[in-house]
C-alpha positions in Angstrom: 23.9 8.5 -130.2 24.0 5.1 -128.0 23.6 1.9 -131.4 23.3 -1.9 -130.0 23.8 -4.7 -132.1 23.0 -8.0 -132.6 24.3 -11.0 -134.1 23.3 -14.5 -133.7 24.3 -15.7 -137.2 27.7 -18.2 -138.2 27.7 -16.9 -141.6 31.1 -15.6 -142.5 30.1 -12.6 -144.8 27.2 -11.6 -142.8 29.0 -11.2 -139.3 32.2 -9.6 -141.7 29.8 -6.3 -142.9 28.5 -6.1 -139.1 31.9 -5.4 -137.7 32.6 -3.2 -141.0 29.2 -1.3 -140.0 29.9 -1.2 -136.2 33.6 0.6 -136.9 31.8 2.8 -140.0 29.5 4.1 -136.8 32.2 4.9 -134.5 34.4 6.7 -136.8 31.4 8.4 -138.1 30.8 10.2 -134.8 32.7 10.2 -132.2 29.9 10.8 -129.5 28.2 7.3 -130.7 29.1 4.1 -128.6 28.6 1.1 -130.1 27.8 -2.1 -127.8 27.7 -5.6 -129.9 26.4 -8.7 -128.7 26.7 -11.8 -129.8 24.7 -14.5 -129.4 24.1 -18.4 -129.9 26.1 -19.2 -133.3 27.9 -15.7 -133.5 30.4 -16.2 -130.6 32.4 -18.6 -132.5 33.0 -15.1 -134.8 36.9 -16.3 -134.7 36.3 -19.5 -136.4 34.8 -18.1 -139.7 37.6 -15.3 -139.8 39.1 -16.4 -143.6 41.8 -14.5 -146.1 38.2 -13.4 -147.7 36.7 -12.3 -144.7 39.2 -10.6 -142.3 37.0 -10.7 -139.1 39.1 -11.1 -136.4 41.0 -7.5 -138.0 37.7 -5.9 -138.0 37.1 -6.8 -134.2 40.7 -5.6 -133.1 39.7 -2.5 -134.5 36.2 -2.2 -133.1 37.2 -2.9 -129.6 40.6 -0.5 -129.7 37.8 2.1 -131.1 36.4 1.9 -127.5 33.4 -0.2 -129.3 31.8 -2.9 -127.0 31.3 -6.2 -127.8 30.2 -9.5 -125.5 29.9 -12.2 -125.9 26.2 -14.8 -124.6 28.4 -16.7 -122.1 26.3 -20.4 -122.3 26.2 -19.6 -125.7 30.7 -19.7 -125.3 30.3 -22.3 -122.8 27.8 -24.1 -125.0 30.9 -24.5 -127.7 33.6 -24.8 -125.4 34.7 -21.3 -126.2 36.1 -18.7 -123.7 36.4 -15.0 -123.3 39.0 -13.3 -124.9 41.2 -10.2 -124.8 38.5 -8.3 -127.2 35.4 -10.0 -126.5 33.8 -10.5 -122.4 31.1 -12.7 -121.6 27.7 -11.6 -121.5 24.2 -12.4 -119.7 21.0 -11.7 -120.7 20.8 -9.3 -118.6 23.5 -7.3 -120.5 21.3 -8.0 -124.2 18.7 -6.8 -122.1 20.2 -3.6 -121.3 21.6 -3.3 -124.4 18.3 -3.3 -126.2 16.7 -1.0 -123.4 19.6 2.0 -123.2 20.5 2.3 -126.8 18.9 4.9 -129.1 19.2 2.4 -132.2 19.0 -1.1 -132.8 20.0 -3.6 -135.5 20.2 -7.3 -135.8 22.4 -9.3 -138.0 
C-alpha cells in the first residue's frame, strides 16, 4: 500500500507521533511505501528534537527503512534552512504526486 503523510505543524509531540506512525507503517508490512511531505512550520523538524521527543532519531530510522522524506522547498528557503542527508527538497508538484498516487493519506 502507498501511504502519504503530510505534516504541517511545529508541535514536537505531533511530529514525533507522525514519525512513530510512519515507522510502524514501514515495519508492519514490507510492501508498504511511505512518503512524508513536510510543509510550513514542519520543515524545521530538526529544531524541535529533544530528549523527550527524539525526532532526529525517528527520521533517521524512517529514511534508513526506505521511507521517502521531502520538505517544501519554499518553506525551507523562508526559514534559511536547506535540505540534508535525510530530507530532500520538494515542491507543490511533489505534494500533488503524493496525493494522487497514495492509497491512503493522513495529515498531522
